[in-house]
MIVEX-525185 format. One line per 4 residues: number of its first residue (from 1); their letters; for each residue x, y, z of N, C-alpha, C. Coordinates in steps of 0.001 Angstrom, whole numbers, plus 500000, padded with zeros to 6 digits. Layout:
% MIVEX-525185
NUM = a = X Y Z X Y Z X Y Z  ...
This chain:
% MIVEX-525185
1 = mpga = 514941 494262 482056 513926 493701 482955 514506 492492 483666  514336 492388 484969 514812 491225 485675 514171 489962 485132  514942 488912 485008 514407 487652 484542 513741 486889 485666  513271 485697 485369 512609 484889 486381 513609 484490 487447
5 = haap = 513163 484456 488673 514052 484065 489748 513235 483627 490942  513868 482881 491813 513188 482392 492999 513041 483493 494024  512083 483317 494891 511902 484289 495967 513001 484131 496994  513289 485164 497751 514235 485038 498844 513793 483944 499800
9 = sagt = 514746 483250 500384 514432 482163 501290 513616 482654 502468  512437 482140 502601 511577 482471 503733 510473 481446 503785  509923 481223 504938 508897 480210 505077 507569 480789 505475  506728 479935 506021 505404 480370 506437 505510 481202 507702
13 = patp = 504833 482317 507773 504915 483149 508964 504270 482480 510166  504467 483104 511320 503868 482599 512538 502380 482358 512338  501701 481779 513245 500453 481079 512996 499164 481838 513265  499016 483063 512792 497710 483697 512938 496695 483029 512028
17 = aapg = 495538 482716 512544 494508 482069 511738 493693 483103 510996  492744 482609 510230 491894 483516 509459 491130 484443 510383  490897 485672 509939 490164 486618 510771 488723 486175 510913  488312 485957 512135 486947 485525 512200 486440 485391 513620
21 = prfa = 485143 485514 513769 484320 485880 512619 484442 487342 512212  484700 488223 513163 484853 489640 512858 485810 490254 513862  486138 491531 513662 487027 492218 514591 486379 492343 515968  487204 492245 516984 486795 492605 518338 487664 493770 518774
25 = nvqt = 487081 494716 519479 487857 495865 519918 488984 495434 520845  490180 495935 520570 491348 495624 521380 491441 496655 522497  491383 496208 523729 491441 497117 524870 492668 496754 525708  493833 497138 525252 495070 496857 525960 495799 498155 526232
29 = rast = 496614 498142 527276 497388 499324 527612 498570 499418 526657  498682 500503 525946 499730 500652 524944 501088 500854 525609  502131 500239 525007 503492 500439 525494 504197 501535 524718  503674 501871 523549 504220 502963 522752 503123 503511 521855
33 = sida = 503394 504614 521238 502428 505225 520326 502682 504750 518900  501772 505089 518002 501945 504806 516576 502370 506092 515884  503545 506064 515268 504014 507227 514515 503415 507265 513115  503368 506096 512459 502889 506055 511076 502526 504634 510688
37 = iigs = 501515 504500 509840 501182 503218 509230 502089 503028 508019  502754 501874 507933 503672 501596 506827 502966 500868 505687  502097 499930 506018 501376 499197 504982 500711 497968 505554  499974 497262 504709 499243 496082 505146 499240 495037 504047
41 = vavd = 499010 493794 504447 498900 492707 503486 498036 491621 504107  497291 490901 503273 496501 489769 503738 497321 488506 503494  497961 487996 504531 498781 486797 504412 497870 485605 504137  498241 484803 503147 497403 483705 502662 496038 484185 502184
45 = gtrp = 495919 485480 501979 494671 486056 501508 493627 486245 502583  493864 485667 503779 492830 485653 504811 493257 486269 506135  494549 486607 506285 495064 487020 507593 495699 488399 507516  495013 489424 507952 495565 490779 507858 496780 490977 508770
49 = yvfv = 497823 491556 508195 498995 492022 508935 499116 493517 508634  499158 494338 509662 499310 495781 509488 500597 496212 510189  501527 496772 509424 502825 497186 509954 502828 498687 510210  503351 499070 511381 503432 500479 511742 504810 500769 512334
53 = rggd = 505184 502039 512312 506364 502483 513046 505899 503014 514388  506484 502476 515452 506095 502900 516783 506854 504126 517244  506320 504767 518264 506987 505921 518839 508315 505572 519477  508545 504269 519736 509819 503806 520272 510854 503580 519176
57 = gnlw = 510478 503855 517917 511389 503684 516792 511406 502295 516208  510621 501373 516764 510591 500001 516284 509474 499771 515269  509615 498686 514517 508557 498213 513629 507631 497318 514441  506343 497571 514341 505345 496754 515018 504367 496206 513987
61 = vnww = 503809 495020 514283 502794 494446 513404 501570 494073 514234  500406 494393 513712 499136 494007 514308 498580 492864 513471  498326 491709 514102 497959 490513 513335 496981 489655 514127  496309 488735 513408 495296 487884 514004 495935 486602 514536
65 = sgsa = 495718 486281 515826 496396 485157 516484 495629 483847 516378  494390 483910 515936 493540 482734 515906 492341 482908 516810  492527 483719 517854 491415 484003 518762 491318 485476 519120  492386 486212 518876 492385 487642 519185 493432 488337 518338
69 = wsws = 493269 489640 518207 494281 490447 517543 495421 490726 518507  496652 490698 518000 497829 490897 518832 498777 491895 518195  499546 492553 519037 500641 493405 518587 501956 492673 518829  502869 492752 517861 504176 492113 517990 505269 493107 517647
73 = nqgr = 506269 493209 518524 507405 494111 518328 508432 493446 517425  508666 494013 516254 509599 493449 515276 510980 494105 515332  511172 494994 516274 512479 495623 516431 512790 496629 515334  514092 496772 515043 514533 497746 514046 515800 497237 513372
77 = paga = 516208 497857 512253 517454 497450 511593 518657 497614 512520  519659 496763 512335 520867 496828 513153 521583 498159 512935  521758 498905 514002 522507 500149 513926 521780 501296 513264  520482 501158 513045 519732 502225 512363 518318 502311 512915
81 = aida = 517790 503509 512914 516382 503704 513239 515561 503624 511956  514261 503447 512093 513373 503460 510931 513056 504905 510603  513553 505353 509466 513350 506737 509048 511982 506928 508404  511586 505977 507551 510297 506077 506857 509892 504709 506338
85 = gigv = 508595 504458 506288 508089 503237 505694 507946 503380 504192  508078 502262 503473 507933 502268 502016 506746 501418 501576  506583 500244 502156 505449 499416 501782 505575 497998 502285  504521 497221 502037 504424 495844 502506 503882 494990 501371
89 = lavd = 504411 493765 501236 503896 492814 500257 504064 491410 500814  503558 490415 500078 503758 489017 500438 504007 488221 499169  504863 487194 499261 505201 486367 498107 504803 484918 498371  504901 484085 497308 504585 482659 497384 503173 482421 497914
93 = nasr = 502207 482677 497044 500791 482559 497395 500455 483413 498611  501102 484554 498673 500880 485533 499744 501140 484948 501122  502047 483965 501205 502295 483300 502484 503435 483905 503282  504277 484772 502643 505473 485270 503321 505541 486790 503250
97 = pyaf = 505240 487445 504344 505217 488910 504332 506603 489533 504384  506725 490656 503693 507930 491491 503680 507503 492933 503941  508186 493605 504848 507995 495040 505062 509277 495753 504651  509146 496867 503950 510302 497629 503468 510300 499015 504098
101 = vrgs = 511481 499421 504587 511620 500732 505220 512942 501361 504793  513022 502676 504960 514293 503377 504812 514866 503592 506200  516137 503215 506374 516778 503375 507664 517425 504737 507812  517725 505101 509052 518404 506376 509305 519824 506370 508760
105 = dgql = 520335 505186 508383 521645 505078 507738 521557 505306 506234  520356 505623 505732 520158 505898 504314 519921 504673 503465  519949 503484 504064 519778 502249 503306 518315 501815 503245  518023 501001 502227 516762 500282 502151 516904 499012 502979
109 = wthw = 515931 498769 503837 515923 497566 504663 514621 496807 504433  514703 495470 504551 513495 494660 504527 513425 493817 505787  512216 493671 506299 511958 492800 507446 511058 491688 506938  511506 490451 507049 510833 489338 506393 510904 488079 507245
113 = wsgs = 510038 487121 506911 509972 485870 507654 510950 484866 507062  511847 484304 507906 512946 483457 507431 512585 481985 507338  511461 481603 507911 511074 480205 507969 510953 479752 509403  511737 480387 510273 511663 480076 511698 511669 481323 512566
117 = awaw = 512046 482441 511970 512090 483698 512721 512019 484861 511748  511646 486020 512281 511715 487236 511488 513159 487700 511407  513538 488300 510276 514909 488772 510093 514917 490130 509409  515929 490919 509729 516192 492181 509039 517328 491970 508045
121 = splg = 517183 492528 506827 518246 492449 505818 518448 493814 505182  519726 494292 505086 519998 495558 504404 520055 495351 502897  519423 496226 502139 519415 496137 500678 520209 497265 500040  520917 498037 500852 521820 499050 500328 521124 500280 499783
125 = tpgg = 521824 500956 498873 521326 502189 498256 521531 502118 496752  520826 502953 495986 521056 502999 494538 522521 503290 494227  523025 502721 493143 524423 502898 492780 524782 504339 492486  525738 504875 493235 526255 506202 492949 525393 507347 493412
129 = tsmg = 524339 507057 494152 523481 508138 494647 522821 507698 495940  522148 508620 496582 521439 508305 497819 520011 507871 497513  519332 507373 498528 517942 506970 498376 517037 508012 499003  516047 508447 498250 515064 509387 498762 513834 508663 499263
133 = agig = 512683 509240 499052 511431 508670 499541 511037 507426 498757  510342 506520 499420 509793 505364 498740 508553 505739 497952  508270 504957 496907 507070 505198 496097 506094 504038 496209  506584 502805 496056 505679 501674 496136 506399 500355 496027
137 = vvav = 505695 499275 496374 506235 497921 496294 505203 497025 495626  505692 495957 494988 504786 495002 494359 505496 493659 494234  504732 492570 494360 505268 491228 494165 504970 490806 492732  506007 490679 491914 505860 490293 490516 505909 488769 490414
141 = sdsr = 504964 488200 489668 504863 486749 489482 504843 486002 490808  504297 486634 491830 504068 486040 493140 505341 485718 493914  506531 485983 493336 507746 485554 494026 508882 486552 493972  508672 487680 493261 509785 488606 493036 509441 490000 493539
145 = pyvf = 509905 490351 494721 509636 491698 495234 510334 492777 494418  509607 493836 494115 510136 495043 493475 509838 496219 494404  510847 497039 494656 510700 498195 495533 511131 499434 494759  510217 500373 494554 510488 501590 493782 510706 502769 494721
149 = vhgg = 511796 503522 494466 512130 504667 495321 512642 505825 494476  512608 507023 495064 513280 508186 494497 514777 508066 494756  515582 508362 493750 517011 508465 493961 517412 509898 494233  518543 510074 494909 519045 511418 495152 519407 512143 493878
153 = dgnl = 519563 511397 492777 519868 511982 491472 518615 512406 490722  517447 512233 491350 516185 512611 490724 515558 511531 489872  516212 510393 489760 515687 509297 488949 514866 508316 489779  514061 507530 489075 513356 506410 489676 514303 505216 489732
157 = wvnw = 514385 504582 490890 515205 503387 491054 514331 502246 491546  514686 501024 491119 513984 499845 491604 514997 498870 492191  514638 498317 493336 515426 497254 493958 514620 495969 493826  515238 494921 493279 514498 493707 492952 515365 492480 493182
161 = wsga = 514712 491333 493314 515403 490077 493584 515837 489424 492275  517139 489109 492135 517709 488627 490875 517707 487111 490745  517425 486411 491824 517512 484959 491834 518581 484504 492790  519600 485352 492947 520679 485046 493884 520964 486199 494824
165 = awsw = 520571 487394 494413 520847 488578 495224 519870 489684 494851  519787 490666 495734 519022 491860 495429 519864 492791 494569  519223 493464 493616 519938 494360 492708 519197 495686 492580  519964 496739 492272 519404 498058 491991 519439 498326 490493
169 = snqg = 518397 498989 489968 518350 499345 488550 517799 500756 488394  518503 501579 487608 518107 502967 487355 517051 503008 486260  515865 503528 486580 514753 503589 485630 514553 504973 485023  515482 505884 485300 515379 507209 484706 514230 508018 485267
173 = rptg = 513706 508924 484439 512620 509801 484878 511746 510164 483680  510555 510718 483933 509693 511138 482821 510374 512211 481969  510085 512212 480681 510651 513208 479775 510184 514608 480153  511129 515472 480477 510799 516859 480769 510146 517107 482103
177 = aalg = 510192 516136 483004 509543 516313 484309 510325 515590 485392  510245 516128 486595 510796 515456 487764 509715 514595 488400  510137 513644 489224 509189 512805 489938 508511 513612 491036  507189 513502 491118 506451 514214 492144 506254 513379 493392
181 = tggs = 505330 513814 494225 505053 513155 495500 503943 512126 495344  504114 510982 495996 503098 509942 495960 503354 508952 494848  502438 508006 494713 502559 506978 493695 502377 505601 494295  502260 504600 493433 502159 503218 493891 502448 502285 492731
185 = aiav = 502660 501009 493057 502988 500002 492055 501940 498899 492060  501638 498384 490875 500777 497219 490724 501438 496294 489710  500872 495103 489517 501346 494195 488479 500136 493626 487756  500227 493506 486426 499109 493028 485615 499493 491744 484883
189 = dnas = 498507 491125 484226 498706 489892 483463 499329 488809 484330  498509 488288 485239 498967 487299 486216 500126 487833 487039  500068 489126 487308 501081 489825 488123 502480 489684 487541  502570 489566 486193 503876 489361 485558 504519 490648 485066
193 = rpyl = 503721 491731 484945 504269 492980 484400 504019 494128 485367  505086 494654 485965 504924 495750 486926 504632 497085 486257  503784 497859 486902 503455 499233 486515 503682 500117 487741  504357 501249 487537 504575 502222 488603 503923 503527 488179
197 = fvpg = 502999 504029 488984 502312 505288 488692 502805 506361 489647  503119 507547 489083 503646 508634 489902 503284 509974 489274  502904 510964 490074 502694 512308 489528 504028 512923 489120  503997 513749 488079 505192 514455 487648 505148 515915 488046
201 = sdgn = 506324 516557 488030 506387 517986 488368 505684 518842 487327  505372 518267 486163 504642 518986 485117 503133 518930 485327  502699 518300 486431 501278 518205 486737 500590 516993 486153  501306 516225 485334 500713 515050 484711 500907 513795 485557
205 = lwvh = 500055 512811 485330 500249 511477 485870 501117 510700 484890  502148 510035 485411 503045 509250 484570 503013 507788 484993  503235 506905 484015 503354 505484 484301 504691 504983 483761  505362 504184 484565 506587 503500 484145 506270 502014 484205
209 = wwtg = 506340 501350 483058 505823 499994 482993 506675 499092 482114  506519 497794 482358 507244 496768 481619 506360 496253 480493  506825 496383 479242 506021 496012 478078 506016 494515 477806  506948 493817 478435 507167 492410 478134 508563 492204 477606
213 = srwq = 509166 493321 477110 510543 493245 476607 511417 494399 477081  510776 495496 477551 511568 496630 478023 510708 497525 478911  511406 498390 479669 510746 499402 480475 510422 500623 479616  509344 501309 479964 508912 502457 479171 508162 503455 480054
217 = wanq = 508378 504746 479775 507605 505807 480409 506465 506235 479479  505305 506542 480052 504181 507063 479268 503463 508138 480075  503059 509193 479377 502363 510323 479989 500859 510079 479959  500245 510006 481145 498804 509774 481243 497997 511069 481246
221 = gtpp = 498694 512209 481245 498006 513483 481220 497343 513837 482536  496285 514626 482450 495545 515085 483626 494053 514952 483376  493240 515028 484428 491792 515068 484218 491433 516236 483296  490391 516086 482480 490073 517116 481481 489666 518466 482051
225 = sasi = 489182 518505 483295 488702 519779 483835 489272 520091 485212  490382 519445 485563 490981 519675 486880 492451 519296 486837  493214 519851 487745 494601 519431 487913 494671 518375 489015  495781 517648 489064 495971 516612 490075 496575 517244 491323
229 = tayi = 495904 517089 492449 496411 517665 493698 496941 516610 494668  496579 515347 494482 497109 514281 495335 496876 512931 494675  497820 512027 494885 497697 510655 494410 497036 509834 495510  496129 508916 495145 495412 508125 496144 495758 506643 496070
233 = gaia = 495726 506030 494889 496037 504610 494807 495760 504042 493438  496049 502730 493285 495847 502050 492009 495541 500582 492259  494819 499978 491328 494544 498547 491360 494739 497980 489962  494882 496661 489885 494865 495960 488606 493497 495293 488497
237 = hlgs = 492536 495985 487897 491165 495490 487826 491107 494211 487001  490518 493169 487583 490410 491853 486946 491782 491305 486558  492817 491810 487216 494173 491315 486995 494875 491864 485783  494174 492670 484960 494797 493096 483706 494548 494546 483319
241 = rpqi = 493640 495228 484005 493300 496595 483606 493629 497586 484725  494708 498345 484560 495077 499309 485595 494007 500378 485780  493750 500710 487040 492857 501806 487390 493555 502629 488466  493699 503928 488222 494437 504821 489100 493490 505897 489606
245 = yvrg = 493653 506262 490878 492753 507222 491507 493548 508398 492064  493094 509609 491737 493748 510830 492216 492689 511821 492687  493129 512784 493488 492254 513892 493877 492455 515037 492911  491363 515596 492429 491440 516722 491517 491322 518045 492242
249 = sdgs = 491739 519116 491566 491656 520461 492148 490214 520904 492359  489262 520187 491772 487841 520481 491966 487261 519764 493181  488121 519041 493931 487673 518320 495114 487079 516964 494821  487088 516561 493544 486505 515284 493147 487552 514175 493090
253 = lwhn = 487070 512940 493132 487890 511763 492896 487911 511500 491397  489115 511417 490836 489260 511152 489404 489909 509798 489186  489564 509231 488051 489856 507846 487743 490521 507790 486368  491761 507294 486298 492433 507053 485023 492463 505546 484816
257 = wwng = 491894 505080 483712 491713 503639 483584 491875 503156 482148  492266 501889 482037 492490 501227 480756 491281 500363 480435  490647 500589 479274 489432 499849 478933 489698 498640 478046  490969 498363 477802 491338 497241 476949 491928 497685 475640
261 = srwn = 491651 498955 475266 492205 499483 474016 492778 500888 474163  492328 501639 475183 492865 502983 475373 492654 503435 476818  493386 504494 477184 493271 505095 478505 492169 506162 478514  491497 506282 479649 490418 507251 479811 490525 507938 481172
265 = wssl = 490032 509164 481238 489832 509857 482506 488330 509962 482779  487923 509674 484027 486516 509812 484421 486441 510418 485815  485472 511309 486009 485232 511867 487335 484266 510972 488095  484635 510627 489331 483756 509856 490203 483058 510756 491211
269 = gqps = 483204 512068 491003 482526 513026 491857 483129 513109 493246  482336 513565 494181 482785 513714 495562 481620 513421 496488  481931 513072 497750 480848 512857 498709 479975 514101 498839  478710 513901 499116 477771 515015 499232 478225 515995 500307
273 = gapv = 478524 517213 499883 478916 518256 500817 480277 518081 501437  481082 517155 500904 482376 516861 501520 483403 516529 500449  484098 517520 499898 485116 517242 498889 486209 516328 499427  486877 515634 498530 487942 514705 498916 489066 515483 499595
277 = dagy = 489390 515077 500819 490409 515767 501607 491731 515003 501616  491676 513693 501856 492880 512858 501908 492526 511463 501430  493484 510760 500836 493253 509410 500349 493944 508376 501211  493300 507212 501382 493885 506114 502148 494297 504939 501269
281 = gave = 493764 504869 500040 494162 503798 499151 492995 503216 498382  493333 502298 497487 492344 501614 496662 492624 500122 496706  491569 499331 496585 491708 497885 496634 490584 497265 495811  490828 496067 495288 489765 495331 494610 489389 494137 495466
285 = agtq = 488128 494052 495870 487604 492924 496628 486687 492139 495706  487069 490907 495396 486359 490172 494362 486645 490818 493026  485625 491350 492387 485812 492066 491119 485442 493536 491244  485221 493999 492477 484725 495355 492682 485798 496269 493270
289 = pyvf = 486118 497392 492597 487062 498357 493173 486438 499120 494341  487272 499419 495330 486884 500264 496458 487982 501291 496682  487587 502544 496853 488528 503620 497146 488137 504234 498481  489118 504374 499375 488877 504939 500702 489484 506333 500785
293 = irgg = 488666 507300 501230 489157 508677 501374 488592 509302 502650  489232 510381 503091 488650 511217 504139 488011 512412 503464  486755 512669 503811 486052 513798 503221 486312 515081 503982  485904 516182 503384 486042 517477 504032 485230 517595 505307
297 = dgnl = 484311 516650 505533 483526 516621 506767 484226 515840 507869  485422 515300 507559 486184 514539 508542 485828 513078 508615  484848 512628 507830 484419 511238 507851 485190 510391 506841  485190 509076 507094 485704 508125 506119 484614 507840 505097
301 = wths = 484973 507919 503826 484051 507613 502739 484665 506537 501850  483805 505694 501284 484248 504732 500282 483510 504999 498980  484213 504738 497884 483551 504776 496583 483731 503429 495907  482605 502822 495563 482614 501591 494788 481799 501855 493531
305 = tsws = 480513 501591 493579 479636 502025 492487 479034 503389 492796  479100 503765 494076 478617 505073 494522 479348 505412 495819  479065 506594 496363 479698 507011 497606 478942 506455 498808  479706 506042 499835 479122 505535 501072 479849 506159 502257
309 = nqgr = 479093 506749 503169 479652 507434 504334 479873 506441 505467  481130 506236 505862 481455 505306 506940 481578 505995 508298  481415 507314 508307 481480 508037 509566 482879 508065 510156  482929 508082 511488 484203 508110 512209 484237 506988 513238
313 = pggf = 485427 506577 513642 485523 505545 514679 484797 505972 515951  483969 505096 516472 483234 505409 517688 482255 506543 517521  482099 507018 516285 481182 508103 516002 481760 509487 516178  482965 509573 516787 483500 510909 517080 485017 511020 516948
317 = vplq = 485756 509906 516890 487222 509974 516851 487674 510557 515514  488458 511625 515518 488930 512200 514249 489909 511275 513548  489952 511368 512232 490834 510543 511415 492068 511329 511006  493241 510731 511185 494455 511327 510663 494604 510954 509187
321 = angt = 495460 511675 508484 495647 511429 507048 496695 510353 506829  496506 509202 507465 497451 508096 507371 496663 506802 507428  496697 506028 506348 495927 504804 506319 496386 503870 505223  495744 502717 505136 496077 501695 504152 494824 500884 503867
325 = alav = 494777 500245 502718 493612 499449 502334 494057 498091 501817  493234 497076 502028 493520 495746 501508 492222 494963 501404  492278 493831 500704 491139 492929 500610 491470 491674 501399  490509 491189 502167 490686 490003 502994 489615 488990 502614
329 = rdpl = 490047 487763 502341 489106 486718 501938 488615 485956 503167  487304 485795 503263 486696 484998 504323 486790 483533 503910  487539 482695 504650 487715 481302 504232 486440 480476 504319  485439 480963 505049 484197 480205 505194 483337 480267 503944
333 = nnvs = 483307 481433 503298 482479 481556 502097 483273 481946 500861  484609 482084 501029 485521 482396 499922 485188 483719 499246  484645 484663 500011 484303 485984 499496 485274 487003 500073  485792 487881 499211 486721 488914 499658 485966 490154 500111
337 = apya = 486480 490783 501153 485870 491995 501693 486907 493105 501760  486487 494347 501508 487413 495481 501609 487625 495904 503062  488879 496213 503384 489255 496687 504714 490069 497965 504560  489859 498902 505460 490725 500077 505561 491229 500168 506991
341 = yvlg = 492501 500469 507140 493089 500739 508454 493521 502195 508477  493092 502914 509496 493422 504332 509600 493897 504637 511015  494696 505669 511129 495179 506120 512428 494217 507166 512971  493704 506910 514167 492749 507823 514770 493425 508917 515573
345 = gdgn = 492697 509985 515787 493211 511082 516594 493413 510696 518044  492861 509542 518460 493058 509036 519814 494335 508216 519931  495086 508097 518815 496337 507348 518823 496193 505881 518510  494963 505400 518335 494730 503991 518054 494680 503703 516557
349 = lwan = 494983 502448 516218 494758 501942 514869 493314 501475 514791  492595 501942 513783 491192 501575 513610 491002 500842 512289  490098 499866 512301 489747 499122 511094 488312 499427 510711  488087 499598 509419 486741 499743 508878 486595 498702 507780
353 = wstg = 485573 497871 507863 485438 496788 506899 483974 496480 506626  483760 495763 505524 482406 495411 505114 482116 493952 505437  480943 493711 506024 480504 492338 506289 479788 491744 505080  479526 492590 504089 478722 492187 502951 477354 492821 502997
357 = srwl = 476890 493106 504225 475587 493760 504384 475705 495107 505085  476815 495332 505810 477020 496614 506470 478501 496824 506744  478834 498076 507041 480203 498447 507378 480322 498583 508888  481487 498178 509425 481726 498223 510857 483074 498871 511163
361 = wgsq = 483187 499414 512373 484449 499929 512891 484936 499021 514023  486256 498845 514116 486851 498134 515237 488169 498769 515612  488422 498908 516906 489688 499476 517372 490719 498378 517556  491884 498561 516956 493005 497635 517122 493957 498105 518213
365 = gap = 493641 499215 518851 494486 499734 519906 495806 500265 519384  496832 500194 520206 498178 500632 519857 499165 499631 520438  500406 499618 519947 501391 498652 520468 501557 498750 521988
């Protein structure tokens, strides 16, 4: 397990203020299209940054300027195109955002704030093998980025900050199973212990986690009456209890969770007349979990204590199966609200969020 170490040198990002009071629709002429949403983070807990790959091959970020939402072109790695996004996190009290991507040169790259400018840094490849798809990212102890990826050798690899340099570590694979598609990383116990959840080729959900003294694989099994057909997301409930969400073969949302003494599977059902079609992610706002999915009716649905139909952007814009979720704290009342960002069939980035009394849609446009 990596020991304690300082975060990579970086300072406070450019000066977007807290989102407020609410989203305003962005009506600007796009210079490029959105290929894919890479991830999102609430900088300082109050300022949403959403990173996407543009149709021009560059990394773009949509962020709050203090009076309006803006798009900023972050360019691309030197000598490489952005092949795929892996994830986004922030370190040091969530003040310094990092975006991680796989380059067309096969390397892991990070785009991060240097203190005075954004910078691209190559993080190489796993030792002795190539890098496959990304699985998830997490900031451990608020200062140590961990990036989990598939290796070309079939093993799980993690790239992490050592205190002086980035390092690669081979985490092996589940016993008797290959790594499946999807997954995500969280950290528990004051974000000091990373957990990586991933489906296995044996149909089971697996967790790779740090016990406090070593890494360990554990088989979480499957829902009691369904197989796992897609991974949706995970949260660290109350900072210490992992909760994982998957789609079952019965069309329901299933929940694997730690109650303090053992793991459990629970069915959260499905939206009325609309089985779970695609997942956008899970987030905890305050102490309440929220899961965002697209239903079989094409609408955005959330599950918290029950199902809530959020409809579609503008009432008619279709939703693509590409999105991200985060919690944003309102600095005026210190209350966190759930946000989902999804890619619309009109090519725009759309936000869906809760005011506390109702849910709203806002268009963020395109780069």
